[in-house]
N, CA and C atoms as a LAMMPS dump frame, in Angstrom:
ITEM: TIMESTEP
0
ITEM: NUMBER OF ATOMS
177
ITEM: BOX BOUNDS ff ff ff
-5.0000000000000000e+02 5.0000000000000000e+02
-5.0000000000000000e+02 5.0000000000000000e+02
-5.0000000000000000e+02 5.0000000000000000e+02
ITEM: ATOMS id mol type element x y z
1 1 1 N -180.645 -412.203 67.672
2 1 2 C -179.531 -411.311 67.744
3 1 3 C -178.328 -411.96 67.07
4 2 1 N -177.476 -411.184 66.472
5 2 2 C -176.34 -411.732 65.737
6 2 3 C -175.271 -412.25 66.692
7 3 1 N -174.29 -412.973 66.124
8 3 2 C -173.223 -413.543 66.928
9 3 3 C -172.269 -412.472 67.443
10 4 1 N -172.128 -411.376 66.696
11 4 2 C -171.261 -410.291 67.143
12 4 3 C -171.923 -409.547 68.291
13 5 1 N -171.105 -408.91 69.103
14 5 2 C -171.668 -408.117 70.188
15 5 3 C -172.248 -406.83 69.624
16 6 1 N -173.086 -406.196 70.4
17 6 2 C -173.685 -404.936 69.967
18 6 3 C -172.598 -403.885 69.799
19 7 1 N -172.716 -403.07 68.774
20 7 2 C -171.767 -401.978 68.612
21 7 3 C -172.407 -400.695 69.115
22 8 1 N -171.597 -399.884 69.731
23 8 2 C -172.063 -398.63 70.282
24 8 3 C -171.415 -397.481 69.532
25 9 1 N -172.003 -396.319 69.606
26 9 2 C -171.463 -395.15 68.92
27 9 3 C -170.056 -394.814 69.392
28 10 1 N -169.756 -395.119 70.63
29 10 2 C -168.422 -394.822 71.156
30 10 3 C -167.351 -395.668 70.478
31 11 1 N -167.722 -396.78 69.843
32 11 2 C -166.76 -397.617 69.13
33 11 3 C -166.429 -397.054 67.751
34 12 1 N -167.147 -396.037 67.294
35 12 2 C -166.919 -395.458 65.978
36 12 3 C -165.809 -394.413 65.982
37 13 1 N -165.332 -394.027 67.161
38 13 2 C -164.369 -392.943 67.262
39 13 3 C -163.1 -393.379 67.976
40 14 1 N -161.961 -392.781 67.581
41 14 2 C -160.711 -392.943 68.298
42 14 3 C -160.485 -391.67 69.1
43 15 1 N -160.201 -391.83 70.378
44 15 2 C -160.015 -390.675 71.242
45 15 3 C -158.562 -390.63 71.685
46 16 1 N -157.891 -389.515 71.421
47 16 2 C -156.513 -389.297 71.84
48 16 3 C -156.536 -388.287 72.982
49 17 1 N -156.343 -388.785 74.196
50 17 2 C -156.433 -387.925 75.37
51 17 3 C -155.259 -386.951 75.468
52 18 1 N -154.081 -387.361 74.998
53 18 2 C -152.912 -386.483 75.083
54 18 3 C -153.071 -385.255 74.196
55 19 1 N -153.575 -385.462 72.972
56 19 2 C -153.764 -384.355 72.031
57 19 3 C -155.126 -383.686 72.191
58 20 1 N -156.043 -384.373 72.837
59 20 2 C -157.399 -383.848 72.979
60 20 3 C -158.17 -383.905 71.675
61 21 1 N -157.902 -384.953 70.867
62 21 2 C -158.521 -385.069 69.548
63 21 3 C -159.448 -386.279 69.49
64 22 1 N -160.526 -386.116 68.751
65 22 2 C -161.467 -387.201 68.493
66 22 3 C -161.521 -387.393 66.988
67 23 1 N -161.318 -388.662 66.525
68 23 2 C -161.269 -388.934 65.103
69 23 3 C -162.2 -390.101 64.773
70 24 1 N -162.922 -389.989 63.666
71 24 2 C -163.821 -391.033 63.203
72 24 3 C -163.01 -392.186 62.619
73 25 1 N -163.321 -393.442 62.982
74 25 2 C -162.586 -394.606 62.493
75 25 3 C -162.96 -394.943 61.047
76 26 1 N -164.222 -394.845 60.71
77 26 2 C -164.676 -395.204 59.366
78 26 3 C -164.608 -394.019 58.419
79 27 1 N -164.782 -394.3 57.126
80 27 2 C -164.787 -393.254 56.109
81 27 3 C -166.117 -392.513 56.101
82 28 1 N -166.084 -391.341 55.504
83 28 2 C -167.292 -390.544 55.321
84 28 3 C -167.653 -390.598 53.837
85 29 1 N -168.924 -390.758 53.53
86 29 2 C -169.395 -390.861 52.151
87 29 3 C -169.17 -389.535 51.422
88 30 1 N -168.553 -389.574 50.232
89 30 2 C -168.327 -388.342 49.48
90 30 3 C -169.605 -387.757 48.867
91 31 1 N -170.648 -388.571 48.73
92 31 2 C -171.898 -388.084 48.137
93 31 3 C -172.812 -387.428 49.152
94 32 1 N -173.03 -388.096 50.301
95 32 2 C -174.026 -387.589 51.248
96 32 3 C -173.428 -387.147 52.583
97 33 1 N -172.178 -387.517 52.876
98 33 2 C -171.528 -387.073 54.097
99 33 3 C -171.801 -387.915 55.324
100 34 1 N -172.396 -389.084 55.163
101 34 2 C -172.671 -389.953 56.311
102 34 3 C -171.562 -390.996 56.454
103 35 1 N -171.572 -391.72 57.547
104 35 2 C -170.545 -392.718 57.836
105 35 3 C -170.781 -393.962 56.987
106 36 1 N -169.689 -394.485 56.4
107 36 2 C -169.773 -395.682 55.563
108 36 3 C -169.379 -396.913 56.369
109 37 1 N -169.844 -398.087 55.926
110 37 2 C -169.526 -399.356 56.575
111 37 3 C -168.526 -400.119 55.728
112 38 1 N -167.623 -400.837 56.389
113 38 2 C -166.653 -401.681 55.696
114 38 3 C -167.17 -403.108 55.701
115 39 1 N -167.382 -403.683 54.52
116 39 2 C -167.829 -405.068 54.376
117 39 3 C -166.675 -405.882 53.809
118 40 1 N -166.403 -407.036 54.404
119 40 2 C -165.277 -407.875 53.998
120 40 3 C -165.681 -408.967 53.003
121 41 1 N -166.919 -409.463 53.078
122 41 2 C -167.343 -410.564 52.217
123 41 3 C -168.52 -410.125 51.377
124 42 1 N -168.733 -410.557 50.175
125 42 2 C -167.904 -411.459 49.38
126 42 3 C -166.655 -410.776 48.814
127 43 1 N -166.7 -409.454 48.63
128 43 2 C -165.505 -408.718 48.227
129 43 3 C -165.354 -407.529 49.173
130 44 1 N -164.106 -407.161 49.519
131 44 2 C -163.927 -406.017 50.416
132 44 3 C -164.41 -404.721 49.765
133 45 1 N -165.255 -403.964 50.487
134 45 2 C -165.799 -402.733 49.924
135 45 3 C -166.305 -401.828 51.041
136 46 1 N -166.322 -400.53 50.764
137 46 2 C -166.95 -399.536 51.631
138 46 3 C -168.326 -399.256 51.053
139 47 1 N -169.353 -399.232 51.895
140 47 2 C -170.718 -399.056 51.419
141 47 3 C -171.457 -398.047 52.288
142 48 1 N -172.162 -397.125 51.632
143 48 2 C -173.017 -396.174 52.339
144 48 3 C -174.441 -396.711 52.286
145 49 1 N -175.022 -396.95 53.426
146 49 2 C -176.378 -397.492 53.495
147 49 3 C -177.445 -396.473 53.154
148 50 1 N -177.104 -395.203 53.2
149 50 2 C -178.096 -394.164 52.937
150 50 3 C -178.281 -393.913 51.44
151 51 1 N -177.168 -393.679 50.721
152 51 2 C -177.285 -393.335 49.301
153 51 3 C -176.797 -394.447 48.373
154 52 1 N -176.369 -395.579 48.927
155 52 2 C -175.921 -396.764 48.188
156 52 3 C -174.633 -396.548 47.394
157 53 1 N -173.799 -395.619 47.823
158 53 2 C -172.497 -395.397 47.194
159 53 3 C -171.565 -396.538 47.634
160 54 1 N -170.78 -397.088 46.667
161 54 2 C -169.893 -398.211 46.963
162 54 3 C -168.5 -397.909 46.419
163 55 1 N -167.477 -398.185 47.236
164 55 2 C -166.076 -398.129 46.807
165 55 3 C -165.481 -399.499 47.047
166 56 1 N -164.961 -400.132 45.995
167 56 2 C -164.334 -401.449 46.123
168 56 3 C -162.896 -401.249 46.573
169 57 1 N -162.468 -402.045 47.576
170 57 2 C -161.11 -401.966 48.103
171 57 3 C -160.199 -402.789 47.207
172 58 1 N -159.206 -402.144 46.647
173 58 2 C -158.236 -402.849 45.789
174 58 3 C -156.925 -402.961 46.541
175 59 1 N -156.362 -404.157 46.536
176 59 2 C -155.102 -404.333 47.262
177 59 3 C -153.929 -404.556 46.356
């Protein structure tokens, strides 16, 4: 098992109880519509594991 703790689906969303809104924390892939992962190393980038779409983060 990895050094990081297990991630759960509930960690993927921000819940605002006052407004009654639920918002996804990560980006959605423009090609396939699935959730993308943020990778920090070796270069910061958003990556879709399903269709292999990649967006490099430029600062």
